[in-house]
Structures are given as C-alpha cells and as structure tokens.
ChimeraX commands (.cxc) that place a marker at each C-alpha (Angstrom):
marker #1 position 0.00,-0.02,-0.03 radius 0.5
marker #1 position 2.76,2.42,0.93 radius 0.5
marker #1 position 4.50,1.62,-2.33 radius 0.5
marker #1 position 1.34,2.44,-4.31 radius 0.5
marker #1 position 0.96,5.78,-2.57 radius 0.5
marker #1 position 4.61,6.66,-3.02 radius 0.5
marker #1 position 4.41,5.81,-6.77 radius 0.5
marker #1 position 1.12,7.71,-7.11 radius 0.5
marker #1 position 2.48,10.88,-5.57 radius 0.5
marker #1 position 5.79,10.71,-7.40 radius 0.5
marker #1 position 4.04,10.27,-10.72 radius 0.5
marker #1 position 1.45,12.95,-9.87 radius 0.5
marker #1 position 4.30,15.32,-9.08 radius 0.5
marker #1 position 5.90,14.67,-12.42 radius 0.5
marker #1 position 2.57,15.10,-14.22 radius 0.5
marker #1 position 1.75,18.30,-12.40 radius 0.5
marker #1 position 5.23,19.65,-13.07 radius 0.5
marker #1 position 4.77,18.92,-16.78 radius 0.5
marker #1 position 1.37,20.56,-16.83 radius 0.5
marker #1 position 2.65,23.69,-14.96 radius 0.5
marker #1 position 5.64,23.89,-17.26 radius 0.5
marker #1 position 3.38,23.43,-20.39 radius 0.5
marker #1 position 1.03,26.08,-19.08 radius 0.5
marker #1 position 3.95,28.46,-18.42 radius 0.5
marker #1 position 5.43,27.78,-21.83 radius 0.5
marker #1 position 2.20,28.27,-23.79 radius 0.5
marker #1 position 1.27,31.27,-21.65 radius 0.5
marker #1 position 4.62,33.03,-22.34 radius 0.5
marker #1 position 5.23,31.89,-25.96 radius 0.5
marker #1 position 2.10,32.61,-27.98 radius 0.5
marker #1 position 4.03,32.29,-31.27 radius 0.5
marker #1 position 4.94,28.63,-30.57 radius 0.5
marker #1 position 1.29,27.90,-29.69 radius 0.5
marker #1 position 0.14,29.67,-32.86 radius 0.5
marker #1 position 2.43,27.52,-34.93 radius 0.5
marker #1 position 0.23,24.55,-33.88 radius 0.5
marker #1 position -2.72,26.29,-35.64 radius 0.5
marker #1 position -4.77,27.09,-32.61 radius 0.5
marker #1 position -6.45,30.49,-31.94 radius 0.5
marker #1 position -5.28,32.83,-29.17 radius 0.5
marker #1 position -8.34,32.37,-27.01 radius 0.5
marker #1 position -7.72,28.65,-26.93 radius 0.5
marker #1 position -4.19,29.20,-25.66 radius 0.5
marker #1 position -5.54,31.21,-22.78 radius 0.5
marker #1 position -8.33,28.67,-22.02 radius 0.5
marker #1 position -5.90,25.70,-22.19 radius 0.5
marker #1 position -3.30,27.38,-20.00 radius 0.5
marker #1 position -5.89,28.19,-17.31 radius 0.5
marker #1 position -7.29,24.60,-17.47 radius 0.5
marker #1 position -3.91,23.01,-17.03 radius 0.5
marker #1 position -3.06,25.16,-14.05 radius 0.5
marker #1 position -6.44,24.53,-12.41 radius 0.5
marker #1 position -6.28,20.76,-13.08 radius 0.5
marker #1 position -2.70,20.43,-11.83 radius 0.5
marker #1 position -3.58,22.30,-8.56 radius 0.5
marker #1 position -6.52,20.04,-7.93 radius 0.5
marker #1 position -4.35,16.84,-8.53 radius 0.5
marker #1 position -2.06,18.05,-5.71 radius 0.5
marker #1 position -4.86,18.43,-3.13 radius 0.5
marker #1 position -5.34,15.15,-1.26 radius 0.5
marker #1 position -8.95,15.99,-0.22 radius 0.5
marker #1 position -10.16,16.18,-3.90 radius 0.5
marker #1 position -12.41,13.18,-4.58 radius 0.5
marker #1 position -11.29,10.23,-6.66 radius 0.5
marker #1 position -14.04,10.92,-9.16 radius 0.5
marker #1 position -12.79,14.53,-9.76 radius 0.5
marker #1 position -9.16,13.31,-10.14 radius 0.5
marker #1 position -10.25,10.73,-12.69 radius 0.5
marker #1 position -11.93,13.38,-14.78 radius 0.5
marker #1 position -8.86,15.58,-14.50 radius 0.5
marker #1 position -6.83,12.61,-15.85 radius 0.5
marker #1 position -9.39,12.16,-18.69 radius 0.5
marker #1 position -9.07,15.84,-19.62 radius 0.5
marker #1 position -5.26,15.76,-19.46 radius 0.5
marker #1 position -5.25,12.57,-21.57 radius 0.5
marker #1 position -7.34,14.24,-24.29 radius 0.5
marker #1 position -5.06,17.25,-24.11 radius 0.5
marker #1 position -1.90,15.14,-24.48 radius 0.5
marker #1 position -3.20,13.08,-27.39 radius 0.5
marker #1 position -4.32,16.26,-29.07 radius 0.5
marker #1 position -0.92,17.86,-28.48 radius 0.5
marker #1 position 0.85,14.88,-30.12 radius 0.5
marker #1 position -1.40,15.00,-33.12 radius 0.5
marker #1 position -1.03,18.78,-33.42 radius 0.5
marker #1 position 2.79,18.55,-33.19 radius 0.5
marker #1 position 2.88,15.81,-35.83 radius 0.5
marker #1 position 0.78,17.92,-38.18 radius 0.5
marker #1 position 2.74,21.13,-37.56 radius 0.5
marker #1 position 6.19,20.06,-38.64 radius 0.5
marker #1 position 7.67,19.05,-35.35 radius 0.5
marker #1 position 9.98,16.00,-35.31 radius 0.5
marker #1 position 8.52,12.66,-34.49 radius 0.5
marker #1 position 10.56,12.49,-31.30 radius 0.5
marker #1 position 9.21,15.84,-30.14 radius 0.5
marker #1 position 5.74,14.83,-31.05 radius 0.5
marker #1 position 6.00,11.76,-28.83 radius 0.5
marker #1 position 6.78,13.77,-25.70 radius 0.5
marker #1 position 3.13,14.25,-24.74 radius 0.5
marker #1 position 2.51,10.50,-25.25 radius 0.5
marker #1 position 5.31,9.73,-22.74 radius 0.5
marker #1 position 3.56,11.96,-20.19 radius 0.5
marker #1 position 0.35,10.07,-21.01 radius 0.5
marker #1 position 2.08,6.78,-20.23 radius 0.5
marker #1 position 3.18,8.19,-16.82 radius 0.5
marker #1 position -0.43,9.32,-16.28 radius 0.5
marker #1 position -1.83,5.83,-16.99 radius 0.5
marker #1 position 0.65,4.38,-14.41 radius 0.5
marker #1 position -0.56,7.05,-11.87 radius 0.5
marker #1 position -4.18,6.24,-12.52 radius 0.5
marker #1 position -3.44,2.54,-11.94 radius 0.5
marker #1 position -1.76,3.36,-8.66 radius 0.5
marker #1 position -4.65,5.57,-7.63 radius 0.5
marker #1 position -7.10,2.78,-8.40 radius 0.5
marker #1 position -5.08,0.32,-6.27 radius 0.5
marker #1 position -5.05,2.74,-3.34 radius 0.5
marker #1 position -8.84,3.26,-3.72 radius 0.5
marker #1 position -9.45,-0.51,-3.75 radius 0.5
marker #1 position -7.31,-1.03,-0.66 radius 0.5
marker #1 position -9.09,1.75,1.20 radius 0.5
marker #1 position -12.48,0.26,0.21 radius 0.5
marker #1 position -11.47,-3.13,1.40 radius 0.5
marker #1 position -10.31,-1.77,4.74 radius 0.5
marker #1 position -13.45,0.28,5.23 radius 0.5
marker #1 position -15.65,-2.85,4.80 radius 0.5
marker #1 position -13.80,-4.75,7.50 radius 0.5
marker link #1:1,2 radius 0.2
marker link #1:2,3 radius 0.2
marker link #1:3,4 radius 0.2
marker link #1:4,5 radius 0.2
marker link #1:5,6 radius 0.2
marker link #1:6,7 radius 0.2
marker link #1:7,8 radius 0.2
marker link #1:8,9 radius 0.2
marker link #1:9,10 radius 0.2
marker link #1:10,11 radius 0.2
marker link #1:11,12 radius 0.2
marker link #1:12,13 radius 0.2
marker link #1:13,14 radius 0.2
marker link #1:14,15 radius 0.2
marker link #1:15,16 radius 0.2
marker link #1:16,17 radius 0.2
marker link #1:17,18 radius 0.2
marker link #1:18,19 radius 0.2
marker link #1:19,20 radius 0.2
marker link #1:20,21 radius 0.2
marker link #1:21,22 radius 0.2
marker link #1:22,23 radius 0.2
marker link #1:23,24 radius 0.2
marker link #1:24,25 radius 0.2
marker link #1:25,26 radius 0.2
marker link #1:26,27 radius 0.2
marker link #1:27,28 radius 0.2
marker link #1:28,29 radius 0.2
marker link #1:29,30 radius 0.2
marker link #1:30,31 radius 0.2
marker link #1:31,32 radius 0.2
marker link #1:32,33 radius 0.2
marker link #1:33,34 radius 0.2
marker link #1:34,35 radius 0.2
marker link #1:35,36 radius 0.2
marker link #1:36,37 radius 0.2
marker link #1:37,38 radius 0.2
marker link #1:38,39 radius 0.2
marker link #1:39,40 radius 0.2
marker link #1:40,41 radius 0.2
marker link #1:41,42 radius 0.2
marker link #1:42,43 radius 0.2
marker link #1:43,44 radius 0.2
marker link #1:44,45 radius 0.2
marker link #1:45,46 radius 0.2
marker link #1:46,47 radius 0.2
marker link #1:47,48 radius 0.2
marker link #1:48,49 radius 0.2
marker link #1:49,50 radius 0.2
marker link #1:50,51 radius 0.2
marker link #1:51,52 radius 0.2
marker link #1:52,53 radius 0.2
marker link #1:53,54 radius 0.2
marker link #1:54,55 radius 0.2
marker link #1:55,56 radius 0.2
marker link #1:56,57 radius 0.2
marker link #1:57,58 radius 0.2
marker link #1:58,59 radius 0.2
marker link #1:59,60 radius 0.2
marker link #1:60,61 radius 0.2
marker link #1:61,62 radius 0.2
marker link #1:62,63 radius 0.2
marker link #1:63,64 radius 0.2
marker link #1:64,65 radius 0.2
marker link #1:65,66 radius 0.2
marker link #1:66,67 radius 0.2
marker link #1:67,68 radius 0.2
marker link #1:68,69 radius 0.2
marker link #1:69,70 radius 0.2
marker link #1:70,71 radius 0.2
marker link #1:71,72 radius 0.2
marker link #1:72,73 radius 0.2
marker link #1:73,74 radius 0.2
marker link #1:74,75 radius 0.2
marker link #1:75,76 radius 0.2
marker link #1:76,77 radius 0.2
marker link #1:77,78 radius 0.2
marker link #1:78,79 radius 0.2
marker link #1:79,80 radius 0.2
marker link #1:80,81 radius 0.2
marker link #1:81,82 radius 0.2
marker link #1:82,83 radius 0.2
marker link #1:83,84 radius 0.2
marker link #1:84,85 radius 0.2
marker link #1:85,86 radius 0.2
marker link #1:86,87 radius 0.2
marker link #1:87,88 radius 0.2
marker link #1:88,89 radius 0.2
marker link #1:89,90 radius 0.2
marker link #1:90,91 radius 0.2
marker link #1:91,92 radius 0.2
marker link #1:92,93 radius 0.2
marker link #1:93,94 radius 0.2
marker link #1:94,95 radius 0.2
marker link #1:95,96 radius 0.2
marker link #1:96,97 radius 0.2
marker link #1:97,98 radius 0.2
marker link #1:98,99 radius 0.2
marker link #1:99,100 radius 0.2
marker link #1:100,101 radius 0.2
marker link #1:101,102 radius 0.2
marker link #1:102,103 radius 0.2
marker link #1:103,104 radius 0.2
marker link #1:104,105 radius 0.2
marker link #1:105,106 radius 0.2
marker link #1:106,107 radius 0.2
marker link #1:107,108 radius 0.2
marker link #1:108,109 radius 0.2
marker link #1:109,110 radius 0.2
marker link #1:110,111 radius 0.2
marker link #1:111,112 radius 0.2
marker link #1:112,113 radius 0.2
marker link #1:113,114 radius 0.2
marker link #1:114,115 radius 0.2
marker link #1:115,116 radius 0.2
marker link #1:116,117 radius 0.2
marker link #1:117,118 radius 0.2
marker link #1:118,119 radius 0.2
marker link #1:119,120 radius 0.2
marker link #1:120,121 radius 0.2
marker link #1:121,122 radius 0.2
marker link #1:122,123 radius 0.2
marker link #1:123,124 radius 0.2
marker link #1:124,125 radius 0.2
view
C-alpha cells in the first residue's frame, strides 16, 4: 500500500510539473502555440485549465471521481498535443513527448485505483 501511494504521488508530481511547465510555456510563448494552428483564445483557455487541473491533483482531499476526470481531460489534451505537433512540422521525437507523459499518467491512474481498492477493502472490515 505504501509503495502504491509513493508511486502515485511521485508520478502525480511529475505530471503536475509537466502541466505547470506546459502552461507556463504556452502562456509566455504565444508564437509557438500559434504554430500549432490554434487560436489565441484557446491558448488562454488551455493554459488556465492546465493550471487549475494540476492544482486540484495536488490536493489530497479532492475526490477520486474529480481526479479521474482531470486525468481524462489531461489525456485528451496530451493526445491532441501529439497530433497537433505531428501535423505542424515538429519532429517525431518531439511529437511523442506528450505520449510519454500520457504513459506516466496511466501508471498514476493505476496506482490511484489500487489505493482506492485497498481503502474500500479496509473500510468494509
């Protein structure tokens, strides 16, 4: 159980760091975001959503259901980022970066589900 919690928080830390960095980069480099073909309002909306979601992931009191939906939203964002990069002239290696973060996120979700199952089993007893 302790190993699952440690893995979950370590991975969540990495994911939130990536989302904060991504939000900072897109917030301070509008030209790079425009190269992907997205409008300016979407850059602001996406930057805000990443910051808000990353903060919520770091709060232990946030419910499991909310965290799952944050992971869903981040997953859609990361797949979309990889597709946008591939179609905007980025290298294949650079385009795969969001998918590596997605892989980390899937491992974090698995750890979160194990923690939840363990807590449910202990509450029944």
